[in-house]
N, C-alpha and C positions, 0 to 999 in steps of 0.2 A: 188152218184147216177149217172148213165150214161144214157143220152138220146140216145136210139138206132138209131133214125133217123139222128140226127145231130152229135152224138159222143161227145157232150158237157158233161163235168163232173162237178157236183156240190157237195158240201160237206155241210151236215146239222149238226149244232151244237145246243145243248140245253145247255144254259148257265144260271147260277144262278146269277142274279144281286142283289144288296142290297135289292130290294123290290119285285122281281118276278123272275120267270124262263122264259126265252124267247128262241125262236128258230131263228137262223140266218142261212141263206143259202149263201155260198160263192162259188166262182170258184177256190179258193186257199185252199189247205190243210194246217193245222197248228196244233201245239201242244204246251203245256206249259212245261217248265223245270225250276225249281227253281223260280217260279212266273214270268218268262219271256216268251214271245211268240216266238216260233221258227218256221221258215218257210223253205221249201226246195229250195227256189228260191230267187231272188232278193227281198228285202223288198218292194221296190216300186211297183213291180208287184203284190205281195200279197196284199199290201195295196189297190191298185186300183181294185183288184179282189174281194173285199168284207170285208177285215179286218177293213177298215175305219169305218164300221158300229159299231164295238165293242166299239170304242172310245166314240161315242155318246149314243148308246143304253144301255150301262151298267152303265150310270150315275144314281145317286139318283135323284128322281123326281125334287127336287128344282134346282139342277144343270142342269138337262135336260131342264127345263123351260127356263133358261138363254140361254143355247145352242140352243134351238129351236128358240128363238128370233134372235140370232146372225147368225146361220147357215141357217135356213129355212125361216126367216122373219116372224115368227108367232107372233101374238098378245098373250098377257098373257091368254086371254080367250080361244083362240084356242089351245094353248099349254096345258092348263088344261084339255080341252076336250080330246086331244090326250092321255094325261096321264091317264085320267079316262077310256078311251076305252082300253088302254093297260093293265090296272089292271084287267079288265074283261076277257081279252084274255089270261091270264096266263096259261101256260101249267100245267096240273095236274101231280103231282108226286105221285106215280110212273107212268111212262109211260106204263110199261108192267108188268103184274103179271104173273109169271111163276108157273105152277103146279110143285109139287115135282118130278113127272115123267119127265116133260120137262127138269127140271134142271139136273136130273140124266142122261138124254140122252145128254145134252149139255156138262156136266162136269161129266163123269163117276167116280165112286169111284177109279178106277184104273188109273186115269189120272196122268201123271208124275208131273204136276204142278197144281194140284187141288186147293190148298190153294190160289195160286196166281190168278188162273182163277176165283174162287169164289169172291175174293177180288175185282177184276176188274169189275165183273158183278154187285155186290151188294153194294159196298161202297157208291157210289154217290146216291143211292136210286132211280135211274131211273128204275131199275128192282127190284121186290120183289118176294118172294116165298109165295104162298098161303098155308094156313095150312090145 
């Protein structure tokens, strides 16, 4: 996303942790390759631009409670409260339901790489097609 007034670019990721799907917004783009995170710039810049969030926010709840105490100085009660709130705030999957006609317009039958496009759209279940 680009803020037209400031020109700032942010990247929104929906990530499945062991216990929920969360949304994280960073100022650094990234992708995964063979279970490793790849970035187009120096790792330190990407880390400071938001990737550091992934280290903590994708932990299982028990590990996050320990990390919450160490990194944020949270009491066990407050960490449990944060975990409980995060459970309620889980993003619903699928994020978007496409009608068959929308899917047809996005990926026409005549598309050169139709199978690959459908795979990219539908595999992670963020998009589904209504019947």
